[in-house]
C-alpha positions in Angstrom: -36.0 -31.1 -111.6 -32.9 -30.8 -109.6 -34.1 -27.5 -108.1 -37.4 -29.0 -107.2 -35.6 -31.9 -105.4 -33.4 -29.4 -103.6 -36.5 -27.4 -102.5 -38.2 -30.6 -101.2 -35.0 -31.5 -99.3 -34.9 -28.1 -97.7 -38.6 -28.5 -96.6 -37.9 -31.9 -95.2 -34.8 -30.8 -93.3 -36.5 -27.7 -91.9 -39.5 -29.7 -90.7 -37.2 -32.4 -89.2 -35.2 -29.7 -87.3 -38.5 -28.3 -85.9 -39.6 -31.8 -84.9 -36.3 -32.4 -83.1 -36.7 -29.1 -81.3 -40.3 -30.0 -80.2 -39.2 -33.4 -79.0 -36.2 -32.0 -77.2 -38.5 -29.8 -75.1 -39.6 -33.1 -73.4 -36.0 -33.6 -72.3 -35.7 -30.1 -71.2 -38.8 -30.4 -69.1 -37.7 -33.6 -67.4 -34.2 -32.4 -66.5 -34.8 -28.7 -66.0 -32.6 -27.8 -68.9 -32.9 -24.3 -70.3 -35.1 -24.8 -73.4 -33.2 -22.1 -75.4 -30.0 -24.0 -74.8 -31.5 -27.2 -76.2 -32.7 -25.4 -79.4 -29.4 -23.8 -79.9 -27.5 -27.1 -79.5 -29.8 -28.7 -82.0 -29.1 -25.9 -84.5 -25.4 -26.1 -83.9 -25.3 -29.9 -84.4 -27.1 -29.4 -87.7 -24.7 -26.6 -88.7 -21.5 -26.6 -90.7 -19.3 -27.9 -87.8 -21.8 -30.5 -86.7 -22.9 -33.9 -88.0 -25.6 -32.2 -90.1 -23.0 -30.2 -92.1 -25.5 -27.6 -93.2 -23.8 -24.4 -94.5 -25.9 -21.4 -93.5 -24.7 -17.8 -93.4 -27.6 -15.7 -94.6 -27.8 -12.9 -92.0 -30.4 -11.1 -94.1 -32.9 -14.0 -94.0 -32.1 -14.5 -90.3 -33.0 -10.9 -89.6 -36.2 -11.1 -91.7 -37.5 -14.2 -90.0 -36.2 -13.2 -86.6 -38.0 -9.8 -86.8 -41.3 -11.4 -87.8 -40.9 -14.0 -85.0 -40.0 -11.5 -82.4 -42.9 -9.2 -83.3 -45.3 -12.1 -82.7 -43.6 -13.1 -79.5 -43.8 -9.5 -78.1 -47.4 -9.1 -79.1 -48.3 -12.3 -77.3 -46.3 -11.1 -74.2 -48.4 -7.9 -74.1 -51.6 -9.8 -74.8 -51.1 -12.0 -71.7 -50.2 -9.2 -69.3 -53.2 -8.1 -67.2 -52.5 -4.5 -66.0 -55.2 -4.8 -63.3 -53.3 -7.6 -61.7 -49.8 -6.2 -62.1 -50.5 -2.5 -61.7 -48.5 -2.2 -58.5 -45.4 -3.7 -60.2 -45.4 -1.4 -63.2 -43.2 1.2 -61.7 -40.2 -1.0 -60.7 -40.5 -3.3 -63.7 -40.7 -0.5 -66.3 -37.8 1.2 -64.6 -35.8 -2.0 -65.0 -37.0 -2.4 -68.6 -35.8 1.2 -69.5 -33.2 2.7 -67.2 -32.0 -0.8 -66.2 -31.3 -1.8 -69.8 -29.5 1.5 -70.4 -27.5 1.2 -67.2 -26.5 -2.4 -68.1 -25.4 -1.3 -71.6 -23.5 1.6 -70.1 -21.7 -0.5 -67.5 -20.7 -3.2 -70.1 -19.6 -0.5 -72.5 -17.4 1.1 -69.9 -15.9 -2.2 -68.8 -15.2 -3.2 -72.5 -13.6 0.1 -73.1 -11.4 0.3 -70.0 -10.5 -3.4 -69.5 -10.8 -5.1 -72.9 -9.6 -2.2 -75.0 -12.7 -2.0 -77.3 -13.6 1.3 -78.9 -16.3 3.2 -76.7 -19.0 2.9 -79.4 -18.1 -0.9 -79.8 -18.4 -1.4 -76.1 -21.7 0.4 -75.8 -23.1 -1.4 -78.8 -22.0 -4.8 -77.4 -23.6 -3.8 -74.1 -26.9 -2.9 -75.8 -27.0 -6.2 -77.6 -26.7 -8.3 -74.4 -28.7 -5.9 -72.1 -32.2 -7.4 -72.4 -33.4 -10.6 -70.6 -35.3 -13.5 -72.1 -38.9 -14.0 -70.7 -39.4 -17.4 -72.3 -36.3 -18.9 -70.8 -37.0 -17.5 -67.3 -40.6 -18.7 -67.0 -40.1 -22.0 -68.7 -37.5 -22.9 -66.0 -39.7 -21.7 -63.2 -42.6 -23.7 -64.5 -40.5 -26.9 -64.9 -39.3 -26.4 -61.4 -42.9 -26.1 -60.2 -42.1 -22.8 -58.5 -44.4 -19.9 -57.7 -42.6 -16.7 -56.8 -43.7 -14.1 -54.4 -46.2 -11.8 -56.1 -44.3 -8.6 -56.5 -41.1 -10.4 -57.5 -42.9 -12.6 -60.0 -44.8 -9.7 -61.5 -41.7 -7.5 -61.7 -39.8 -10.1 -63.5 -42.6 -10.9 -65.9 -43.2 -7.3 -67.0 -39.4 -6.5 -67.1 -38.5 -9.5 -69.3 -41.5 -9.0 -71.6 -40.9 -5.3 -72.1 -37.2 -4.6 -72.1 -36.6 -5.9 -75.7 -37.8 -2.7 -77.4 -35.3 -0.5 -75.4 -32.4 -2.9 -76.3 -33.5 -2.7 -80.0 -33.5 1.1 -79.8 -30.0 1.3 -78.5 -28.6 -1.4 -80.8 -29.9 0.3 -84.0 -28.9 3.8 -83.0 -25.4 2.7 -81.9 -25.0 0.6 -85.0 -25.6 3.7 -87.1 -23.0 5.6 -85.1 -20.5 2.7 -85.5 -21.0 2.7 -89.3 -20.8 6.5 -89.4 -17.8 6.6 -87.0 -19.5 9.3 -84.9 -20.0 9.8 -81.2 -23.4 9.8 -79.5 -24.9 13.2 -78.7 -28.1 15.1 -78.5 -29.2 13.8 -81.9 -29.0 10.3 -80.5 -31.4 11.1 -77.6 -33.7 12.8 -80.1 -33.8 9.7 -82.3 -34.5 7.5 -79.4 -37.3 9.7 -78.2 -38.8 9.9 -81.7 -38.7 6.1 -82.2 -40.3 5.5 -78.8 -43.1 8.1 -79.3 -44.0 6.9 -82.7 -43.8 3.3 -81.7 -46.0 3.9 -78.7 -48.6 5.9 -80.7 -48.7 3.3 -83.4 -49.1 0.6 -80.9 -52.1 2.3 -79.2 -53.7 3.0 -82.5 -53.1 -0.5 -83.8 -54.4 -2.1 -80.7 -57.5 0.0 -80.7 -58.0 -0.9 -84.4 -57.6 -4.6 -83.7 -60.1 -4.5 -80.8 -62.6 -2.6 -82.9 -62.3 -4.9 -85.9 -62.5 -8.1 -83.8 -65.7 -6.9 -82.1 -67.3 -5.5 -85.2 -66.4 -7.8 -88.0 -68.1 -11.1 -88.4 -65.2 -13.3 -89.5 -65.5 -16.9 -90.5 -64.5 -19.4 -87.7 -60.8 -19.8 -87.3 -59.8 -16.5 -89.0 -59.6 -14.3 -85.9 -56.1 -15.5 -84.8 -54.8 -15.2 -88.4 -56.2 -11.7 -88.6 -54.4 -10.7 -85.4 -51.1 -12.2 -86.5 -51.3 -10.5 -90.0 -52.2 -7.1 -88.3 -49.2 -7.6 -85.9 -46.6 -8.1 -88.6 -48.1 -5.4 -90.7 -48.0 -2.9 -87.8 -44.4 -3.8 -87.1 -43.4 -3.3 -90.8 -45.2 0.0 -91.2 -43.9 1.5 -87.9 -40.3 0.4 -88.7 -40.6 1.9 -92.2 -41.7 5.2 -90.7 -38.6 5.1 -88.5 -40.4 4.2 -85.3 -39.9 1.3 -83.0 -41.9 -1.6 -84.5 -41.1 -3.9 -81.6 -42.5 -1.3 -79.1 -45.6 -0.9 -81.3 -46.5 -4.5 -81.3 -45.9 -4.9 -77.6 -48.2 -1.9 -76.8 -50.8 -3.2 -79.2 -50.8 -6.5 -77.4 -51.3 -4.7 -74.1 -54.3 -2.8 -75.6 -56.0 -5.9 -77.0 -55.2 -8.1 -73.9 -56.7 -5.5 -71.5 -59.8 -4.9 -73.6 -62.9 -7.1 -74.0 -62.6 -8.8 -77.4 -64.5 -11.5 -79.3 -62.8 -14.9 -79.8 -60.2 -14.2 -77.1 -59.8 -17.9 -76.2 -59.2 -18.9 -79.8 -56.7 -16.1 -80.3 -54.9 -16.9 -77.1 -54.5 -20.6 -77.8 -53.4 -20.0 -81.4 -50.8 -17.4 -80.4 -49.5 -19.7 -77.7 -48.7 -22.3 -80.4 -47.5 -19.6 -82.9 -45.1 -18.2 -80.2 -43.6 -21.7 -79.6 -43.1 -22.1 -83.3 -41.5 -18.7 -83.6 -39.1 -19.4 -80.8 -38.1 -22.8 -82.2 -37.5 -21.5 -85.7 -35.6 -18.4 -84.5 -33.4 -20.4 -82.1 -32.6 -23.1 -84.6 -31.7 -20.5 -87.2 -29.4 -18.8 -84.8 -27.8 -22.1 -83.9 -27.2 -22.8 -87.6 -25.7 -19.4 -88.1 -22.9 -19.8 -85.5 -19.7 -21.6 -86.3 -18.3 -23.3 -83.1 -14.7 -23.4 -84.5 -14.8 -19.5 -84.9 -16.6 -19.1 -81.5 -13.6 -20.5 -79.6 -11.6 -17.5 -80.8 -13.8 -15.1 -78.9 -14.1 -17.3 -75.8 -11.8 -15.1 -73.5 -13.7 -11.9 -74.3 -17.1 -13.7 -74.1 -16.3 -15.3 -70.8 -15.0 -12.1 -69.3 -18.0 -10.0 -70.3 -20.5 -12.8 -69.3 -19.0 -13.0 -65.8 -18.9 -9.2 -65.4 -22.6 -9.1 -66.5 -23.6 -11.8 -64.0 -21.5 -10.7 -61.0 -21.4 -6.9 -61.3 -23.3 -5.4 -64.3 -26.8 -6.8 -63.9 -26.7 -6.6 -60.0 -25.6 -2.9 -60.1 -28.3 -1.9 -62.5 -31.0 -3.8 -60.6 -29.9 -2.2 -57.2 -30.0 1.2 -58.8 -33.5 0.7 -60.2 -35.2 -1.3 -57.4 -33.8 0.2 -54.2 -35.9 3.3 -54.4 -39.1 1.2 -54.6 -38.5 -0.5 -51.2 -37.3 -3.9 -52.4 -35.4 -5.9 -49.8 -31.8 -7.1 -50.4 -32.9 -10.8 -51.0 -35.5 -9.6 -53.5 -33.0 -7.5 -55.4 -30.4 -10.2 -55.3 -32.8 -12.8 -56.8 -34.0 -10.4 -59.5 -30.3 -9.7 -60.3 -29.6 -13.4 -60.7 -32.7 -14.1 -62.9 -31.3 -12.1 -65.8 -31.0 -14.8 -68.4 -29.9 -13.7 -71.8 -31.7 -15.3 -74.8 -32.4 -15.3 -78.5 -33.0 -11.6 -78.7 -29.4 -10.9 -77.8 -28.1 -13.2 -80.5 -30.7 -11.8 -82.9 -29.6 -8.2 -82.3 -26.0 -9.3 -82.8 -26.9 -9.8 -86.5 -27.7 -6.1 -87.0 -24.0 -4.9 -87.1 -23.3 -7.5 -89.8 -26.2 -6.4 -91.9 -25.2 -2.8 -91.5 -21.6 -3.4 -92.4 -20.3 -2.2 -89.1 -16.5 -2.6 -88.4 -15.5 -5.7 -86.5 -19.0 -7.2 -87.1 -18.2 -10.9 -86.4 -17.1 -9.9 -82.9 -20.6 -8.8 -81.8 -22.2 -12.0 -82.9 -19.7 -14.4 -81.5 -19.3 -12.6 -78.2 -23.0 -12.2 -77.8 -23.5 -15.9 -78.5 -20.9 -16.9 -76.0 -22.5 -14.6 -73.3 -25.9 -16.2 -73.9 -24.4 -19.7 -73.6 -22.7 -18.8 -70.3 -25.8 -17.2 -68.9 -27.9 -20.2 -69.7 -25.4 -22.7 -68.3 -24.7 -20.8 -65.0 -28.0 -19.0 -64.3 -30.4 -21.2 -66.2 -29.7 -24.3 -64.1 -29.7 -22.4 -60.8 -32.9 -20.4 -60.9 -34.9 -22.9 -58.8 -32.2 -23.2 -56.1 -31.7 -19.4 -56.1 -35.5 -18.9 -55.6 -35.4 -21.1 -52.5 -32.1 -19.7 -51.2 -33.3 -16.1 -51.3 -36.8 -17.1 -50.0 -38.6 -16.0 -53.1 -40.4 -19.3 -53.7 -43.8 -19.7 -52.1 -45.0 -22.9 -50.5 -47.8 -23.1 -53.0 -46.5 -24.6 -56.2 -47.3 -23.2 -59.6 -50.6 -24.3 -61.0 -50.5 -26.7 -64.0 -53.9 -27.8 -65.2 -55.4 -28.7 -68.6 -57.9 -26.1 -69.5 -60.3 -25.8 -72.4 -61.7 -22.4 -73.3 -64.8 -21.8 -75.5 -65.9 -18.4 -76.8 -69.5 -17.5 -76.1 -71.2 -15.9 -79.1 -73.2 -12.8 -78.5 -71.1 -11.4 -75.6 -67.5 -10.8 -74.7 -67.4 -10.4 -70.9 -67.6 -14.2 -70.1 -66.4 -17.4 -71.6 -66.8 -21.1 -70.9 -63.9 -23.1 -69.4 -63.6 -26.8 -68.9 -61.4 -28.8 -66.6 -60.8 -32.4 -65.8 -61.4 -32.8 -62.1 -58.6 -34.7 -60.5 -59.2 -36.4 -57.1 -56.1 -34.7 -55.7 -57.2 -31.2 -56.8 -58.5 -28.5 -54.5 -61.8 -28.4 -56.5 -62.4 -32.1 -55.7 -61.3 -31.9 -52.1 -63.2 -28.7 -51.3 -66.0 -28.4 -53.9 -68.0 -26.1 -51.6 -65.2 -23.5 -51.5 -65.3 -22.7 -55.2 -65.8 -18.9 -55.9 -69.4 -17.8 -56.2 -68.7 -16.1 -59.5 -67.7 -19.4 -61.1 -71.0 -20.8 -62.5 -71.2 -24.6 -63.2 -73.0 -25.4 -66.4 -72.3 -29.0 -67.5 -70.6 -32.0 -65.8 -69.5 -35.1 -67.7 -69.6 -38.0 -65.3 -69.1 -41.7 -66.2 -69.8 -40.9 -69.8 -73.1 -39.2 -69.1 -73.7 -35.5 -69.7 -75.5 -33.8 -66.8 -76.5 -30.2 -66.1 -75.3 -28.6 -62.9 -78.5 -29.3 -61.0 -78.4 -33.0 -61.8 -74.7 -33.4 -61.1 -74.6 -31.6 -57.7 -71.1 -31.1 -56.3 -68.3 -32.0 -58.6 -66.0 -34.8 -57.7 -62.8 -36.6 -58.9 -63.1 -38.1 -62.3 -65.6 -35.5 -63.6 -65.1 -33.2 -66.5 -66.7 -29.9 -65.5 -67.6 -26.8 -67.6 -68.1 -23.4 -66.1 -68.9 -19.9 -67.2 -66.3 -17.4 -65.8 -65.5 -13.8 -66.3 -62.8 -13.5 -69.0 -60.4 -11.6 -66.8 -60.4 -14.3 -64.1 -59.9 -17.4 -66.1 -56.1 -17.5 -65.6 -56.7 -17.7 -61.8 -58.7 -20.9 -62.0 -55.8 -23.2 -62.8 -54.8 -23.3 -59.2 -58.2 -24.8 -58.2 -58.0 -27.8 -60.6 -54.2 -28.4 -60.6 -53.0 -31.6 -58.8 -51.8 -30.9 -55.3 -48.5 -32.3 -53.9 -49.1 -35.4 -51.7 -48.1 -33.6 -48.5 -50.7 -30.8 -49.0 -53.7 -33.1 -49.8 -54.4 -33.5 -46.0 -54.1 -29.8 -45.5 -56.6 -29.1 -48.3 -59.3 -31.0 -46.4 -59.1 -28.8 -43.4 -62.1 -26.5 -42.9 -60.6 -24.1 -40.3 -58.2 -21.3 -41.5 -56.7 -18.3 -39.9 -54.8 -17.6 -36.7 -55.9 -19.0 -33.4 -54.6 -18.3 -29.9 -53.2 -21.4 -28.1 -52.1 -21.8 -24.5 -48.4 -22.5 -23.9 -49.3 -25.7 -21.9 -51.6 -27.0 -24.6 -50.6 -30.5 -25.9 -49.5 -30.7 -29.5 -51.1 -34.1 -29.9 -54.5 -32.6 -28.9 -54.0 -29.7 -31.3 -53.2 -32.2 -34.1 -56.3 -34.2 -33.4 -58.6 -31.2 -33.2 -57.3 -29.5 -36.3 -56.7 -32.7 -38.4 -53.0 -32.3 -38.7 -50.1 -34.8 -38.9 -47.3 -33.4 -36.7 -43.6 -34.7 -36.7 -43.1 -37.7 -34.4 -40.5 -35.9 -32.4 -43.1 -33.3 -31.3 -45.8 -35.8 -30.2 -46.4 -35.6 -26.5 -44.8 -32.2 -26.0 -46.6 -29.0 -25.0 -46.4 -25.8 -27.1 -43.9 -24.3 -24.7 -41.8 -27.4 -24.6 -41.7 -27.6 -28.4 -40.6 -24.0 -28.7 -37.9 -24.6 -26.0 -36.6 -27.7 -27.8 -36.5 -25.9 -31.2 -35.2 -22.4 -30.2 -33.7 -22.8 -26.7 -32.2 -19.5 -25.4 -32.9 -17.9 -28.8 -36.6 -17.9 -28.3 -38.1 -14.5 -29.1 -41.4 -13.0 -29.9 -42.1 -13.8 -33.5 -40.2 -17.2 -33.4 -41.9 -19.8 -35.6 -42.3 -23.6 -35.4 -43.6 -25.6 -38.3 -46.0 -28.3 -37.3 -47.4 -29.6 -40.6 -48.0 -28.5 -44.2 -49.4 -25.0 -44.1 -49.5 -25.0 -40.3 -47.2 -23.3 -37.9 -46.9 -22.0 -34.3 -45.9 -18.4 -33.7 -44.5 -17.1 -30.4 -46.4 -13.9 -29.6 -45.0 -13.0 -26.2 -41.8 -14.2 -24.3 -40.8 -13.1 -20.8 -37.5 -14.2 -19.2 -37.0 -16.8 -21.9 -40.4 -18.4 -21.2 -43.2 -18.5 -23.7 -46.2 -16.5 -22.5 -48.5 -16.3 -25.5 -48.6 -18.3 -28.7 -50.9 -18.7 -31.8 -51.5 -21.4 -34.3 -51.6 -20.2 -38.0 -53.4 -22.3 -40.5 -53.2 -21.4 -44.2 -55.3 -22.6 -47.1 -53.3 -24.4 -49.7 -54.8 -22.3 -52.5 -55.1 -18.5 -52.4 -58.6 -17.7 -53.6 -58.2 -14.0 -53.5 -58.3 -12.1 -56.8 -56.5 -9.0 -55.5 -53.3 -7.9 -57.1 -50.1 -7.9 -55.0 -49.7 -4.8 -52.9 -46.2 -3.2 -53.0 -44.8 -0.8 -50.4 -44.4 2.8 -51.5 -41.0 3.9 -52.8 -38.4 4.7 -50.2 -38.3 8.4 -51.2 -42.1 8.7 -50.9 -41.9 7.0 -47.4 -39.3 9.6 -46.3 -41.4 12.5 -47.6 -44.5 11.2 -45.9 -42.5 10.7 -42.6 -41.2 14.2 -42.7 -44.6 15.8 -43.4 -46.2 13.7 -40.7 -43.5 14.7 -38.2 -43.8 18.3 -39.1 -47.6 18.6 -38.8 -47.8 16.4 -35.7 -45.6 19.0 -33.9 -47.9 21.8 -34.9 -50.6 22.8 -32.4 -54.2 22.4 -33.3 -56.0 25.7 -33.9 -58.4 25.1 -31.0 -55.6 24.4 -28.6 -53.7 27.5 -29.7 -56.7 29.7 -29.1 -57.3 28.1 -25.7 -53.7 28.8 -24.6 -53.9 32.3 -25.8 -57.0 32.9 -23.8 -55.4 31.5 -20.7 -52.5 33.7 -21.2 -54.6 36.9 -21.2 -56.4 35.9 -18.0 
């Protein structure tokens, strides 16, 4: 009976810790606190040195549960990545996720060897453990800050943080084997990495194709599709790892295959995996918090602080500059990507591998990695939003946040039904005639009555509207139904958009009346030229800008002798309705090659001109 009581107590404590983690997310959302930090603190408070006093040191169980949780998280990350929307960012992001991780590990390894006196293999192993970034931490903080990043920067960060974990796992496992065997890396190390990557990729493609085929062919009872996917994911991870392949790469690639294919019950699978991913993160973070002993952590504070500062100030920025400069990224873009390199639970999870393998000096890896993660979350975690604004990476349009209901349509897989509450301050309510033509209204619930689209007419605030939408465009609809900031509501009501020529002597008050704008009081009564002169003075140049109102600005097009000659008024829509993926400039090397070829051929004479000159010469 005593064992039964102990088992019941363990269940109660475990569920209580998960509840505390869930409730603490509300605090994190309110104050912009890194969510991972909150979960780790809850686990540490429940641990041996905290009020909870729970003794937990089972690294094997931590690795088992952490592997399962990370496999599900990586599959979900691949499932939500639309290659059609992020195709242009694949090159730089995958370079960061592979060469960037290797470069970071190499730099930290060299620094630990030369400055801290670690063995070379120890330094490289420590660098591999803390080399990957945490996608959940980054995008939770961006979401709570209401930020929407510039397209290519946001896409690059999303793909990099979701795909760099397998490379870090490769390096950690191989270097752990070398540390245990007391051998140096060589050609065999590269061969092992290539074999694991090839097998993991092949198993991922095969597993993803199998999952897609099974979901579309098998008629499973309602509610079993998500469980089938999760069971297949964990099974694929275990089989691939048993065959000495990368199980983490396999599940990520499988998620990419399923997410970019047309599958039945996708809404149910997506929603269930979203909840399962949250549960996996909470459980993994809490266990890692329980595993650490703060009194022992202090012993490794000098090494941890030194490596964390090197990683933030030199290691990550150097790796990012090496990887992104050839792709034409600007210095502000590179600096921001360098700063948004938060370390997370994967780094702490990988730090358990040396302990399980019996590597020398194993406690050092776990405690230093834990300290590096804490410093990263404290310094970088609380400064992501200010950094995005400082480097100019945050768009004026805020990130969309709308409650969406998705319903699978039996009999076909290309479309699905989505439902939204229509808020009076949303773009859909303010501009119902501007909704995309491919979004087909079906049902509107208004004042408790259910009406079809013809009976309801245009949607308005207070409705609950259901639409049929192509499956690959559902994620883009949130921006239409999300509440708009108060200062953009007036801009959303405008019907004229684009760039219009304005005369330098035009009155700003007249422009404000005609285009339905509210300009600052200090500009009322001034002409366009006077406003530019007051704002820029002698620094007025072609291209100078003057903000008039939300999503409205004046642009100087021509300036002669310090006087404005031509100007234009640019009016932007508050919601970007385009479905195009962000276009990225060609890599710098490609631009140089193209420039040289163009210069060479432009100097060559055309054949007809050469013949004509030759004929003239013979006359």
